[in-house]
C-alpha positions in Angstrom: -157.2 -13.3 28.5 -155.3 -10.6 26.7 -155.6 -10.1 22.9 -151.7 -11.7 22.3 -152.6 -15.1 24.0 -156.0 -14.8 22.3 -154.0 -14.6 19.1 -151.6 -17.4 20.0 -155.1 -19.5 20.4 -156.3 -18.6 17.1 -153.2 -19.3 15.1 -153.2 -22.6 17.2 -156.9 -23.4 16.1 -156.0 -22.4 12.5 -152.9 -24.2 12.0 -155.0 -27.2 12.4 -156.7 -26.7 9.7 -156.1 -27.9 6.3 -155.7 -25.0 2.5 -159.2 -26.4 1.4 -160.8 -26.3 5.1 -159.4 -23.0 5.7 -160.6 -22.1 1.8 -164.2 -23.1 2.6 -164.1 -20.9 5.8 -162.9 -18.0 4.0 -165.2 -18.0 1.5 -168.1 -18.3 3.8 -167.3 -15.9 7.0 -165.2 -13.5 5.2 -166.4 -13.7 1.6 -170.1 -13.9 3.0 -171.0 -16.5 0.0 -173.5 -18.9 0.7 -173.0 -22.7 1.4 -174.0 -24.4 -1.7 -172.1 -22.2 -3.6 -168.9 -23.1 -1.8 -170.3 -26.9 -1.9 -170.3 -26.8 -6.0 -167.1 -25.6 -6.4 -164.7 -26.8 -3.7 -166.9 -30.4 -4.6 -167.7 -30.6 -1.1 -170.9 -32.4 0.3 -172.9 -30.0 2.9 -172.5 -32.6 5.8 -168.4 -31.6 5.2 -168.8 -28.3 4.8 -171.4 -28.2 8.0 -168.9 -30.7 10.1 -165.9 -28.3 9.0 -168.0 -25.3 10.6 -169.1 -26.6 13.7 -165.8 -28.1 14.6 -164.3 -24.3 13.6 -167.0 -23.1 15.8 -166.5 -25.2 18.6 -162.9 -24.8 19.3 -163.7 -20.8 18.9 -166.3 -21.1 21.7 -163.5 -23.1 23.6 -161.0 -19.8 22.5 -163.6 -17.6 24.4 -163.7 -19.8 27.9 -160.6 -19.9 29.0 -161.0 -23.2 31.3 -162.3 -25.6 28.5 -159.0 -24.3 26.5 -157.5 -27.5 28.0 -160.0 -30.0 26.6 -158.6 -29.0 23.3 -156.2 -31.8 22.2 -153.2 -31.0 20.7 -153.6 -31.8 17.2 -157.1 -32.0 16.4 -159.0 -33.5 13.0 -160.8 -32.0 10.8 -163.1 -33.8 8.0 -161.3 -32.8 4.8 -157.6 -33.3 5.8 
């Protein structure tokens, strides 16, 4: 998979995230904040945070494995929409 295709697929996955979900993930992955702090400040339960993180990671695994790309539905509901 070339970089353009990978970027396109990543943009598709990101487009399925609400602003709140994307914010929580950016704070965790890009800023390195602790999940407990994110949950407290964003008024999330740890279960909600874990669900979003697991879903996002599953989609990223599909991006790395083109044979499973077809398994990704056109619109994937996340837990905080």
